[in-house]
N, C-alpha and C positions, 0 to 999 in steps of 0.2 A: 709408586714412582710417577705414574701419569698425573695423579692429583698434584704432586709437588711441581711437576713441570708446568702444568696449567696455572697453578697458583703463582709461580715465579714469572710467568710470561704476562699475566694479566694483572692490572692494578686491582687492589681490593675493592674499590668502588665499582669498577667494571664487572668484576666477578660477582659481586653482590647483585648488581643489576641483571646480569644474565640468569642467575639462580632465581631471582624474584620473578623475572619474565617467564621462565620455564614453569615455575610453580603456578603462576597465574593462568597459563595455558592449560595446565593439568587440572586446575580447579574449575574451569569453565564447565557449566552444566551441559551435559550431553543430552540429546533428544532421547526420550523413552522409546526403545526399540519396538515395544508393543503398539505404541501410537503410530509410529512410522509405518509399521506393517499394516495396521488397520487402514490407514489412508492410502497406502499403496495398493492394497487389495480392492479398494473402491475405484482404483484407476488414477489416483492422484500421485503427485510427485512431491517429495520432500528432499531438497538438495541444499548443500552448502553453496553460498554465493560464489566462492572461488576456493582454490586449493589453500590459500593463505587467509581466507576469511570464513570462519565457521558459522557466521550468521545464516539464517535459513530463508530460502525461497520456497513457498508452498503453493503449488498450482493444482487446483481442483477443477478448472474449467473444461478440461478434456477428459474427465473421468468416465469410466465405462459404466458406472452405476449412477443412480440419481443421488446427488449431493444435497443433504438436508441439514437442518439445525443440529442434528446429532453429530455430524462431522465437525461442526464448528466447536463443539465442546472438546473434541480431540485436538483440534488445532490450537486451542487455548492452552493446552498442556505442554506445548512445545516451547522451548526457550529461544529467545533472540530471533523471532520471526520478523523479518524486515519487509518482505514482499509476500503478498497474499492475493491470489487470483481466484475469485469466486464467480467469474463471469458465466452467465447462462445457467447457474445452478438454481435449486429450488429453495434456497434459504429465504427466511422471512425477517421482518422487522424485529420480532422477538428474538430470533436466533442471533442477531448481532450483539445482543447483551453478553454472549459468551466471549467475544473478543474486546469488550469495552476496556479491559485493563492491559491490553497488549501495547504498552507504551513504546516498544521498540519498532513498531510498525511504521514504515516510511511510504509504502506503495500499496494501494488497495484497489482492486478491480471488482466493481459491483455491477458492471454493465449487463443489461439484458436479464435482470433479476426482478422480482416483485417488490423490491425495497421501495419504501416511501418515506415520508417525513419522520414517522415514529422511529424508523431504523436509524436515521442520522442522529437522533438524540443519544444513541449509544456510542457515538464516535467522539464525543466531546473531550475525552481524556487522552486521545491519541496524539499527544503533544509533539511527536516527531513526524507525523504524517505530512508528506510533501506532494503526493500524487493521489488523486481520487477520481475514479471513472464511474459516473452515474448515467452514462448513455443508455437510453431506452428504459429508464426506471420510472416510477410513479412520483418521484420527488417534485415538490412545488417550491415556490418562493419561500414559503413558511419554513420548509425543511432546511433551506440554505442558512437560516439564522442559527442553526445548531453548529455551524462551521466557523462562526466568527472568532472563536477563541483559538483556532488552529493556526497560530502565527507562522508556522513553518510551511504551511500549504502553499505550493507554487503553481500546480497545474490541476485544473478541475474541468472535467468533461460533463456537460449537461445536455448534449444534443439529443433530440427526440425524447426529452423528459417533459415534465409539466412546468418547467422553469421559464419565466418570461424575461424579456430584456430589462424590465424594471427590477426584477429580482436580482439579475446579474449586476446591474449598476449599483444596487444597494450593498451587495456583498463586496463589490470592488471599493466602495467608500471605506469599509472597515479593513479590508485586506488589499491595499493598493498594489502590492507586489505579486498578487495572484493573477495568473493567466487563466481566463475562463473561456472554454470553447463551447459555444452554444449553437443555436440554429444557424445554418448558412443562409444568407440572404443574397440571392442571385440578382445581379443587376446587369443590364446590357453593357458591354465594353464600349468605351468611346470610339467613335469612328476615326480611323487614321486619315481618311481622305474626306474632305468636305464635299458634300454633294454639289453638283453644278447648279447654279441658280438659273432659273428660266427668266428670260427677258421679255 
């Protein structure tokens, strides 16, 4: 009876759309509970972005254990990771190979890690990456050249890395919409009052 009422109240097109939408949600790949448990036991967090957005935010920067390349192989097994925070962890350039195919990734924190130019070579396929934090890393101007194909990249932090103003300028030529935050150059503020001239 209920099915008949629903069918008579909804147009066939709308009903088909609702069924298709519900089945799409049911078919979305769920995170492996064993992977989530292993990352949680290390002190990390694996959370959905929002109640109505099942994509994942993985944070390992405040973990109670030392986070290494082995943990990155676990992260790579999770579906739809869009935010990944590895700040201050013990990951290496080689370890980033584990996340090289995570094309859903939009935001990546690598600040205060030992990552250098070789690590950035593993990020070239992260086509949706919009935010990358390399503050306090060993990245140089040469490493920035690995980022030139990341056309969705909008914010890049390179403060206290080995990147120079020349390297920043060169990357900006290729990615003009990219905002790059580098070293702060402090300059004295202009005086509001002109000093009195002596006669």
